[in-house]
A tleap script that builds the chain and sets N, CA, C and O, in Angstrom:
source leaprc.protein.ff14SB
mol = sequence {
  NMET ASN PHE LYS PRO LEU GLY LYS ARG ILE
  LEU VAL GLU ARG LEU GLU GLU ASP THR LYS
  THR SER SER GLY ILE ILE ILE PRO ASP ASN
  ALA LYS GLU LYS PRO LEU GLN GLY LYS ILE
  VAL ALA ILE SER LYS GLU ILE GLU GLU GLY
  CYS LYS CYS VAL ALA LEU ASN GLN ILE VAL
  VAL PHE GLY LYS TYR LYS GLY ASN GLU ILE
  LYS LEU ASP GLY LYS GLU PHE ILE VAL LEU
  GLU LEU GLU ASP VAL LEU GLY THR ILE CLEU
}
set mol.1.N position { 72.232 -9.226 132.165 }
set mol.1.CA position { 71.869 -9.122 130.714 }
set mol.1.C position { 73.224 -9.342 130.154 }
set mol.1.O position { 74.301 -8.788 130.377 }
set mol.2.N position { 72.801 -10.490 129.215 }
set mol.2.CA position { 74.065 -11.537 128.384 }
set mol.2.C position { 74.082 -10.750 126.719 }
set mol.2.O position { 74.013 -11.544 125.781 }
set mol.3.N position { 74.146 -9.665 126.470 }
set mol.3.CA position { 73.817 -9.304 124.733 }
set mol.3.C position { 75.222 -9.046 124.394 }
set mol.3.O position { 76.013 -8.492 125.156 }
set mol.4.N position { 75.513 -9.501 123.136 }
set mol.4.CA position { 76.960 -9.200 122.818 }
set mol.4.C position { 76.318 -9.041 121.174 }
set mol.4.O position { 75.741 -9.827 120.422 }
set mol.5.N position { 76.731 -7.644 121.066 }
set mol.5.CA position { 76.420 -7.196 119.601 }
set mol.5.C position { 77.324 -7.902 118.406 }
set mol.5.O position { 78.464 -8.324 118.600 }
set mol.6.N position { 76.641 -7.960 117.164 }
set mol.6.CA position { 77.380 -8.378 116.012 }
set mol.6.C position { 78.006 -7.753 114.944 }
set mol.6.O position { 77.793 -6.541 114.976 }
set mol.7.N position { 78.602 -8.056 114.137 }
set mol.7.CA position { 79.244 -7.030 113.195 }
set mol.7.C position { 80.077 -5.826 113.961 }
set mol.7.O position { 80.738 -6.030 114.978 }
set mol.8.N position { 79.980 -4.898 113.495 }
set mol.8.CA position { 80.454 -3.464 114.000 }
set mol.8.C position { 79.639 -2.819 114.947 }
set mol.8.O position { 79.287 -1.648 114.802 }
set mol.9.N position { 79.364 -3.414 115.770 }
set mol.9.CA position { 77.861 -2.754 116.503 }
set mol.9.C position { 78.394 -2.288 118.324 }
set mol.9.O position { 79.470 -2.606 118.829 }
set mol.10.N position { 77.656 -1.752 118.775 }
set mol.10.CA position { 78.112 -1.365 120.029 }
set mol.10.C position { 76.391 -0.853 120.716 }
set mol.10.O position { 75.658 -0.051 120.137 }
set mol.11.N position { 76.029 -1.597 122.129 }
set mol.11.CA position { 75.175 -1.382 122.920 }
set mol.11.C position { 75.239 -0.215 123.718 }
set mol.11.O position { 76.249 -0.002 124.388 }
set mol.12.N position { 74.285 0.564 123.725 }
set mol.12.CA position { 74.408 1.932 124.303 }
set mol.12.C position { 73.272 2.064 125.152 }
set mol.12.O position { 72.170 1.717 124.727 }
set mol.13.N position { 73.428 2.591 126.470 }
set mol.13.CA position { 72.586 2.953 127.540 }
set mol.13.C position { 72.566 4.446 127.450 }
set mol.13.O position { 73.587 5.067 127.746 }
set mol.14.N position { 71.168 5.252 126.951 }
set mol.14.CA position { 71.454 6.336 126.491 }
set mol.14.C position { 71.200 7.417 128.314 }
set mol.14.O position { 70.448 7.171 129.258 }
set mol.15.N position { 72.044 8.381 128.142 }
set mol.15.CA position { 72.195 9.220 129.107 }
set mol.15.C position { 70.437 10.126 129.401 }
set mol.15.O position { 69.720 10.392 128.436 }
set mol.16.N position { 70.125 10.389 130.501 }
set mol.16.CA position { 69.174 11.159 130.725 }
set mol.16.C position { 69.584 12.510 130.609 }
set mol.16.O position { 70.755 12.802 130.854 }
set mol.17.N position { 68.682 13.450 130.230 }
set mol.17.CA position { 68.800 14.801 130.201 }
set mol.17.C position { 68.423 15.383 131.484 }
set mol.17.O position { 67.990 14.915 132.536 }
set mol.18.N position { 68.820 16.932 130.933 }
set mol.18.CA position { 68.294 17.518 132.578 }
set mol.18.C position { 66.898 17.818 132.432 }
set mol.18.O position { 66.607 17.951 131.244 }
set mol.19.N position { 65.987 17.962 133.173 }
set mol.19.CA position { 64.655 18.191 133.143 }
set mol.19.C position { 64.279 19.528 133.367 }
set mol.19.O position { 63.067 19.738 133.418 }
set mol.20.N position { 65.103 20.550 133.523 }
set mol.20.CA position { 65.146 21.875 133.986 }
set mol.20.C position { 66.163 22.326 132.873 }
set mol.20.O position { 67.177 21.749 132.482 }
set mol.21.N position { 65.475 23.803 132.379 }
set mol.21.CA position { 66.263 24.453 131.948 }
set mol.21.C position { 67.547 25.316 132.753 }
set mol.21.O position { 67.747 25.090 133.947 }
set mol.22.N position { 68.428 26.359 131.967 }
set mol.22.CA position { 69.116 27.049 132.879 }
set mol.22.C position { 68.802 28.060 133.807 }
set mol.22.O position { 69.491 28.595 134.675 }
set mol.23.N position { 67.013 28.306 133.275 }
set mol.23.CA position { 66.543 29.268 134.034 }
set mol.23.C position { 65.506 28.917 134.917 }
set mol.23.O position { 64.737 29.726 135.435 }
set mol.24.N position { 65.494 27.365 135.124 }
set mol.24.CA position { 64.679 26.714 136.088 }
set mol.24.C position { 63.164 26.411 135.824 }
set mol.24.O position { 62.236 26.237 136.614 }
set mol.25.N position { 63.227 26.405 134.230 }
set mol.25.CA position { 61.697 26.261 133.768 }
set mol.25.C position { 62.038 24.473 133.565 }
set mol.25.O position { 63.023 23.967 133.028 }
set mol.26.N position { 61.140 23.954 134.045 }
set mol.26.CA position { 60.796 22.324 134.244 }
set mol.26.C position { 60.048 21.949 132.776 }
set mol.26.O position { 58.927 22.342 132.452 }
set mol.27.N position { 61.127 20.914 131.798 }
set mol.27.CA position { 60.400 20.650 130.901 }
set mol.27.C position { 59.862 19.202 131.235 }
set mol.27.O position { 60.427 18.309 131.867 }
set mol.28.N position { 58.425 19.217 130.548 }
set mol.28.CA position { 57.667 17.952 130.640 }
set mol.28.C position { 58.168 16.849 129.747 }
set mol.28.O position { 58.559 17.122 128.612 }
set mol.29.N position { 58.177 15.578 130.219 }
set mol.29.CA position { 58.302 14.485 129.602 }
set mol.29.C position { 57.990 14.104 128.026 }
set mol.29.O position { 58.627 13.459 127.194 }
set mol.30.N position { 56.652 14.833 127.989 }
set mol.30.CA position { 56.403 14.577 126.490 }
set mol.30.C position { 57.142 16.065 125.552 }
set mol.30.O position { 56.854 15.982 124.358 }
set mol.31.N position { 57.854 17.121 125.836 }
set mol.31.CA position { 58.201 17.968 125.174 }
set mol.31.C position { 59.941 17.667 125.051 }
set mol.31.O position { 60.643 18.392 124.346 }
set mol.32.N position { 60.473 16.573 125.788 }
set mol.32.CA position { 61.865 16.291 125.929 }
set mol.32.C position { 61.802 15.255 124.609 }
set mol.32.O position { 61.013 14.340 124.372 }
set mol.33.N position { 63.100 15.830 123.742 }
set mol.33.CA position { 63.706 14.966 122.772 }
set mol.33.C position { 64.602 14.117 123.552 }
set mol.33.O position { 65.127 14.458 124.612 }
set mol.34.N position { 64.794 12.607 122.767 }
set mol.34.CA position { 65.673 11.352 123.733 }
set mol.34.C position { 66.967 12.024 123.172 }
set mol.34.O position { 67.325 12.572 122.130 }
set mol.35.N position { 67.508 11.689 124.447 }
set mol.35.CA position { 69.168 12.075 124.277 }
set mol.35.C position { 70.021 11.524 123.208 }
set mol.35.O position { 69.612 10.500 122.660 }
set mol.36.N position { 71.156 12.042 122.817 }
set mol.36.CA position { 72.062 11.801 121.579 }
set mol.36.C position { 73.130 11.310 122.206 }
set mol.36.O position { 74.008 10.957 121.418 }
set mol.37.N position { 73.374 11.161 123.300 }
set mol.37.CA position { 74.578 10.593 124.266 }
set mol.37.C position { 74.182 9.405 124.989 }
set mol.37.O position { 73.050 9.287 125.458 }
set mol.38.N position { 75.214 8.392 125.107 }
set mol.38.CA position { 74.681 7.391 126.016 }
set mol.38.C position { 76.443 6.864 126.417 }
set mol.38.O position { 77.476 7.336 125.942 }
set mol.39.N position { 76.326 5.972 127.233 }
set mol.39.CA position { 77.243 4.852 127.729 }
set mol.39.C position { 77.077 3.612 127.218 }
set mol.39.O position { 76.021 2.994 127.350 }
set mol.40.N position { 78.421 3.012 126.403 }
set mol.40.CA position { 78.772 2.119 126.211 }
set mol.40.C position { 78.501 0.971 127.409 }
set mol.40.O position { 78.782 1.136 128.596 }
set mol.41.N position { 77.815 -0.378 126.751 }
set mol.41.CA position { 77.471 -1.104 128.005 }
set mol.41.C position { 78.093 -2.715 127.303 }
set mol.41.O position { 78.228 -3.729 127.989 }
set mol.42.N position { 78.411 -2.623 125.797 }
set mol.42.CA position { 78.611 -3.955 125.342 }
set mol.42.C position { 79.214 -3.457 123.893 }
set mol.42.O position { 78.657 -2.702 123.096 }
set mol.43.N position { 80.796 -4.225 123.737 }
set mol.43.CA position { 80.777 -3.922 122.231 }
set mol.43.C position { 81.287 -5.496 121.305 }
set mol.43.O position { 81.703 -6.574 121.728 }
set mol.44.N position { 81.082 -5.112 120.242 }
set mol.44.CA position { 81.235 -6.342 119.649 }
set mol.44.C position { 82.574 -6.507 119.681 }
set mol.44.O position { 83.457 -5.656 119.787 }
set mol.45.N position { 82.680 -8.327 119.520 }
set mol.45.CA position { 83.850 -9.058 118.912 }
set mol.45.C position { 85.171 -8.102 118.053 }
set mol.45.O position { 86.311 -7.794 118.400 }
set mol.46.N position { 84.461 -7.872 116.948 }
set mol.46.CA position { 84.955 -7.410 115.990 }
set mol.46.C position { 85.735 -6.470 115.943 }
set mol.46.O position { 86.782 -6.390 115.300 }
set mol.47.N position { 85.007 -5.331 116.974 }
set mol.47.CA position { 85.226 -3.865 117.032 }
set mol.47.C position { 86.524 -4.091 118.502 }
set mol.47.O position { 87.589 -3.478 118.586 }
set mol.48.N position { 86.017 -5.093 119.460 }
set mol.48.CA position { 87.196 -5.003 120.283 }
set mol.48.C position { 88.482 -5.567 120.015 }
set mol.48.O position { 89.483 -5.330 120.690 }
set mol.49.N position { 88.434 -6.378 118.937 }
set mol.49.CA position { 89.721 -7.036 118.430 }
set mol.49.C position { 90.468 -6.147 117.202 }
set mol.49.O position { 91.678 -6.241 116.998 }
set mol.50.N position { 89.616 -5.307 116.445 }
set mol.50.CA position { 89.920 -4.396 115.313 }
set mol.50.C position { 90.269 -2.877 115.616 }
set mol.50.O position { 91.317 -2.407 115.172 }
set mol.51.N position { 89.405 -2.116 116.360 }
set mol.51.CA position { 89.284 -0.872 116.585 }
set mol.51.C position { 89.395 -0.451 118.091 }
set mol.51.O position { 88.607 -0.917 118.913 }
set mol.52.N position { 90.229 0.297 118.391 }
set mol.52.CA position { 90.455 0.796 120.016 }
set mol.52.C position { 89.628 1.990 120.158 }
set mol.52.O position { 89.546 2.531 121.261 }
set mol.53.N position { 88.887 2.541 118.945 }
set mol.53.CA position { 88.516 4.066 119.414 }
set mol.53.C position { 87.475 4.003 120.266 }
set mol.53.O position { 87.008 5.015 120.788 }
set mol.54.N position { 87.012 2.781 120.483 }
set mol.54.CA position { 85.708 3.140 121.819 }
set mol.54.C position { 86.039 1.583 122.795 }
set mol.54.O position { 86.585 0.529 122.471 }
set mol.55.N position { 85.383 2.086 124.164 }
set mol.55.CA position { 85.595 1.319 125.065 }
set mol.55.C position { 84.497 0.951 125.437 }
set mol.55.O position { 83.489 1.382 124.878 }
set mol.56.N position { 84.420 -0.056 126.612 }
set mol.56.CA position { 83.300 -0.091 127.872 }
set mol.56.C position { 83.356 0.939 128.778 }
set mol.56.O position { 84.429 1.365 129.205 }
set mol.57.N position { 81.867 1.542 129.235 }
set mol.57.CA position { 81.832 2.548 129.851 }
set mol.57.C position { 81.868 4.072 129.360 }
set mol.57.O position { 81.474 5.080 129.947 }
set mol.58.N position { 82.451 3.928 128.124 }
set mol.58.CA position { 82.889 5.446 127.403 }
set mol.58.C position { 81.270 6.005 127.192 }
set mol.58.O position { 80.238 5.334 127.174 }
set mol.59.N position { 81.446 7.470 127.043 }
set mol.59.CA position { 80.357 8.170 126.521 }
set mol.59.C position { 80.371 8.563 125.354 }
set mol.59.O position { 81.234 9.387 125.053 }
set mol.60.N position { 79.426 8.101 124.341 }
set mol.60.CA position { 79.343 8.747 122.910 }
set mol.60.C position { 78.226 9.601 122.484 }
set mol.60.O position { 77.088 9.691 122.944 }
set mol.61.N position { 78.807 10.220 121.488 }
set mol.61.CA position { 77.345 10.964 121.047 }
set mol.61.C position { 77.075 10.520 119.402 }
set mol.61.O position { 78.005 10.373 118.610 }
set mol.62.N position { 75.957 10.378 119.123 }
set mol.62.CA position { 75.352 9.453 118.103 }
set mol.62.C position { 74.278 10.401 117.340 }
set mol.62.O position { 73.657 11.327 117.862 }
set mol.63.N position { 74.176 9.889 115.734 }
set mol.63.CA position { 73.353 10.994 115.243 }
set mol.63.C position { 71.659 10.443 115.772 }
set mol.63.O position { 71.388 9.346 116.262 }
set mol.64.N position { 70.782 11.488 115.510 }
set mol.64.CA position { 69.421 11.405 115.785 }
set mol.64.C position { 68.880 10.563 115.548 }
set mol.64.O position { 68.599 9.910 116.553 }
set mol.65.N position { 68.350 9.955 114.188 }
set mol.65.CA position { 67.640 8.797 113.574 }
set mol.65.C position { 68.994 7.537 113.267 }
set mol.65.O position { 69.126 6.944 112.196 }
set mol.66.N position { 69.972 7.332 114.607 }
set mol.66.CA position { 70.575 6.351 114.155 }
set mol.66.C position { 70.288 5.276 115.100 }
set mol.66.O position { 69.719 5.554 116.156 }
set mol.67.N position { 70.656 3.963 114.801 }
set mol.67.CA position { 70.460 2.631 115.809 }
set mol.67.C position { 69.382 1.993 115.846 }
set mol.67.O position { 68.568 2.556 115.114 }
set mol.68.N position { 68.920 1.003 116.381 }
set mol.68.CA position { 67.656 0.591 116.657 }
set mol.68.C position { 67.637 0.197 118.058 }
set mol.68.O position { 68.429 -0.555 118.627 }
set mol.69.N position { 66.684 0.771 118.511 }
set mol.69.CA position { 65.971 0.624 119.846 }
set mol.69.C position { 65.650 -0.970 120.292 }
set mol.69.O position { 65.175 -1.722 119.441 }
set mol.70.N position { 65.924 -1.462 121.657 }
set mol.70.CA position { 65.873 -2.745 122.151 }
set mol.70.C position { 65.752 -2.561 123.389 }
set mol.70.O position { 66.581 -1.743 123.787 }
set mol.71.N position { 64.837 -3.103 124.484 }
set mol.71.CA position { 64.706 -3.573 125.450 }
set mol.71.C position { 65.196 -4.685 125.917 }
set mol.71.O position { 65.205 -5.658 125.163 }
set mol.72.N position { 65.728 -4.812 127.292 }
set mol.72.CA position { 66.671 -6.000 127.668 }
set mol.72.C position { 66.356 -5.768 129.241 }
set mol.72.O position { 66.676 -4.652 129.651 }
set mol.73.N position { 65.865 -6.520 130.042 }
set mol.73.CA position { 65.757 -6.750 131.094 }
set mol.73.C position { 64.793 -5.432 131.697 }
set mol.73.O position { 64.986 -4.890 132.786 }
set mol.74.N position { 63.747 -5.075 130.741 }
set mol.74.CA position { 62.807 -3.936 131.392 }
set mol.74.C position { 63.523 -2.483 131.172 }
set mol.74.O position { 62.925 -1.451 131.478 }
set mol.75.N position { 64.818 -2.470 130.632 }
set mol.75.CA position { 65.480 -1.210 130.059 }
set mol.75.C position { 65.428 -0.969 128.617 }
set mol.75.O position { 64.906 -1.726 127.798 }
set mol.76.N position { 66.035 0.195 128.359 }
set mol.76.CA position { 65.877 0.606 127.065 }
set mol.76.C position { 67.185 0.684 126.246 }
set mol.76.O position { 67.867 1.408 126.972 }
set mol.77.N position { 68.063 0.333 125.014 }
set mol.77.CA position { 69.215 0.320 125.001 }
set mol.77.C position { 68.859 1.014 123.217 }
set mol.77.O position { 67.798 1.366 122.701 }
set mol.78.N position { 70.106 0.984 122.750 }
set mol.78.CA position { 70.260 1.531 121.344 }
set mol.78.C position { 71.411 0.587 120.969 }
set mol.78.O position { 72.443 0.510 121.636 }
set mol.79.N position { 71.135 -0.226 119.704 }
set mol.79.CA position { 72.066 -0.629 119.135 }
set mol.79.C position { 72.702 -0.005 118.200 }
set mol.79.O position { 71.862 0.345 117.370 }
set mol.80.N position { 74.133 0.446 117.773 }
set mol.80.CA position { 74.655 1.434 116.997 }
set mol.80.C position { 75.723 0.759 116.251 }
set mol.80.O position { 76.535 0.064 116.861 }
set mol.81.N position { 75.794 0.933 114.776 }
set mol.81.CA position { 76.839 0.673 113.957 }
set mol.81.C position { 78.144 1.440 114.662 }
set mol.81.O position { 77.816 2.395 115.365 }
set mol.82.N position { 79.141 1.247 114.604 }
set mol.82.CA position { 80.333 1.892 114.724 }
set mol.82.C position { 80.344 3.342 113.813 }
set mol.82.O position { 80.790 4.397 114.265 }
set mol.83.N position { 80.002 3.250 113.001 }
set mol.83.CA position { 79.899 4.162 111.812 }
set mol.83.C position { 78.935 5.624 112.309 }
set mol.83.O position { 79.323 6.772 112.093 }
set mol.84.N position { 77.741 5.302 112.944 }
set mol.84.CA position { 76.623 5.969 113.667 }
set mol.84.C position { 77.200 6.884 114.894 }
set mol.84.O position { 76.775 7.939 115.365 }
set mol.85.N position { 78.383 6.038 115.247 }
set mol.85.CA position { 78.747 7.150 116.356 }
set mol.85.C position { 79.996 8.430 115.936 }
set mol.85.O position { 81.134 8.327 115.479 }
set mol.86.N position { 79.233 9.523 116.303 }
set mol.86.CA position { 79.934 10.781 115.896 }
set mol.86.C position { 81.097 11.145 116.639 }
set mol.86.O position { 81.910 11.917 116.129 }
set mol.87.N position { 81.299 10.606 117.965 }
set mol.87.CA position { 82.420 10.927 118.468 }
set mol.87.C position { 82.515 10.755 120.133 }
set mol.87.O position { 81.475 10.255 120.562 }
set mol.88.N position { 83.280 10.979 120.943 }
set mol.88.CA position { 83.386 10.309 122.171 }
set mol.88.C position { 83.371 11.645 123.089 }
set mol.88.O position { 83.857 12.704 122.695 }
set mol.89.N position { 82.784 11.486 124.306 }
set mol.89.CA position { 83.181 12.520 125.436 }
set mol.89.C position { 84.560 12.501 126.274 }
set mol.89.O position { 85.009 11.495 126.822 }
set mol.90.N position { 84.940 13.314 126.281 }
set mol.90.CA position { 86.569 12.923 127.323 }
set mol.90.C position { 86.652 13.302 128.672 }
set mol.90.O position { 87.670 13.058 129.321 }
savepdb mol mol.pdb
quit
């Protein structure tokens, strides 16, 4: 994959959520919401040079209706503005 976001954007691969509740109930695919966490797989040059607040392979949390979904090499990703990132998971 050769995708480089432009402006102040990052490319994120969503993390899969558990398919079971803590009590062992299996959640069907049609009842699950899309996860709001993902791993950064690409960062724009503008962010690399100016902001050291995010890095490749870092886990970030973002808003529910933020970003634009795209498909690359058969996988789904989301392109987020840096301001749409709510925080990072340490």
